[in-house]
N, C-alpha and C positions, 0 to 999 in steps of 0.2 A: 172262487168263481168271480169273473169280472162282472163290473156294473153294466147295465144297459142304459140306453138314453132314456132320459126323462126320470131315472131314479134320484133320490136325493144324493147331496155331497155329503159324505159321512167319513168320520176318521181324522187322522193326522200323518202327515209324511214328512220325515226330514229329506231335504235336498241341499243342492250347492249351486250357487250361480256360478256360470264358468267364466273364464276370463274374458270372453266376447259379450258379457252381460246376458247370455241366453240361459233360460231355466226350462228344464224338461217338466212337463205337467204329468203328474201321476196318472199312470194307465186308468185307474179308477174313475178318476175325474174325467179324462178324455171320453171315455165310454159312457158316462153318465151326461155328457152335453146333450141338449135337446137337439133334435136333427135340424130344426128350423133356424138354429144359430150358425150351422154351416162351418163349425171350428172357430169361430169368432168370439173372443172374450173382451169385455170393457174392464180395464183396471181404473179404479179411482181411489183417491185418499181414503183411508179408514179414519176412525175416531181415536187410533192409538199408533203403536208401532207396527202398523200393518197396512197392506192394500186390499180392497175388496175387488175380487174378480168375478163378474157376472158373465154369465152366457148373455150373447147378444139379446135374445128373445126376452130374457128375465129382466135384463138392463131397460130395454124398450118399455116392458110392462110396468116397471117401477116408475119409469119417467112419465110414462102416459097416464098412470094414476095421480102423481104428484101435480100435474098441469092438465087435471081432467076439465077445468073450467077454461073456455076458450080464449079468455084473456088472462089467464093464470101467469103468463109470462111476463105481464106487464106490471106485476107488483114488485116493490123494493125487497120484500121478504123473498121473493122468487129469484130476483136478481142476485140477492146476497148469497143465497144457497148455491145457486149456478156458478157464481164466482169461485165459492169454496170448493166445489167438487167437481164441476164439469170443465173448468178452465185447465184443469191438470190433468184430467182424464184422456186415456188413448184406448185406441180399439186395436187389437192384435189378433191375427190369425195364427193357428198352429202350422209350424212348417210340417214337412214329411216325417219328421223324427218326434212330432209332438211337443216341439220347444216354442217359447216365444222368447222375444227381446224385451227386457224391462228397461225402461227409460231412467237414466241417472238421476233425474231432477225428483221422480217419485220416490226412489230408492233413498234418495238423501232426505226428503222431506219426512218419509215415514222411520227413518234411522234403521234401515235394513242393510245388513252388511252380506258377507259372501255365504254364510250358514242361514238356512232359512226353513220354516215349517208350513207346509200346507195344511190348512184346517177347514174341513167341511162344515157349511152352516146351512145345511138343508138345500135351499134353491142357488147358491152360489158357494164360493169359497174365499178364504182369505189367504193371503201371503205373509207371514210374520217374520220378523228377524227371530232367529232361534231363541236368542238369550232373553229378548222381551216377551216371548211366549212364555217360557219357563218362568220369568219373573212375575208375569200375569196370573199365572195358574197358582203360583205361591201366595200373592197378595189376596186372591180372590178367596181362597180357603173354603170353597164351595164344594161341599160332598154332592156325590150323585143324589142321595137322599133329599138334601137341600134343594138341589135343582128340580127333582120330580115335584116337590111341595110346591115351588115357586110356578112351575108350569100348571099344575091343577088350579092353585088360586088364580092365576091368570085366565084360565080357560072358564073357570066358574063365574068370573066377573063379565065375560064376554057374552 
């Protein structure tokens, strides 16, 4: 059963970047896009060998919260953050076949080759190099039981 708008982005899906630099977004992820994003996603560098892919509405919510102070944009910390994340970010709209074109500079910076993995992260998804995704999973060694424990501990502190 396909996902519906507003549902969380879940699971992982292998895919391949075509010769024109296009990538088909999994149907489950396209269907989970909030209607107010109108098929737009914002791609930003991740903290590893991946790209973050935010529905436009989620990206705006993250940045509005980050700069909630009227003069927040004026701080040097804010400028450093924006230089690292926003100067390389791009907005893309799905074409009629649910594809986007990935910029070469973002692919190169994230070390992403032709074979990729989409991974859901609740309110957005990430695009990993497939080898980096598998390496990350192996090096983390986190079991589902450990992950649930971390989540419970984190929620009990909140």
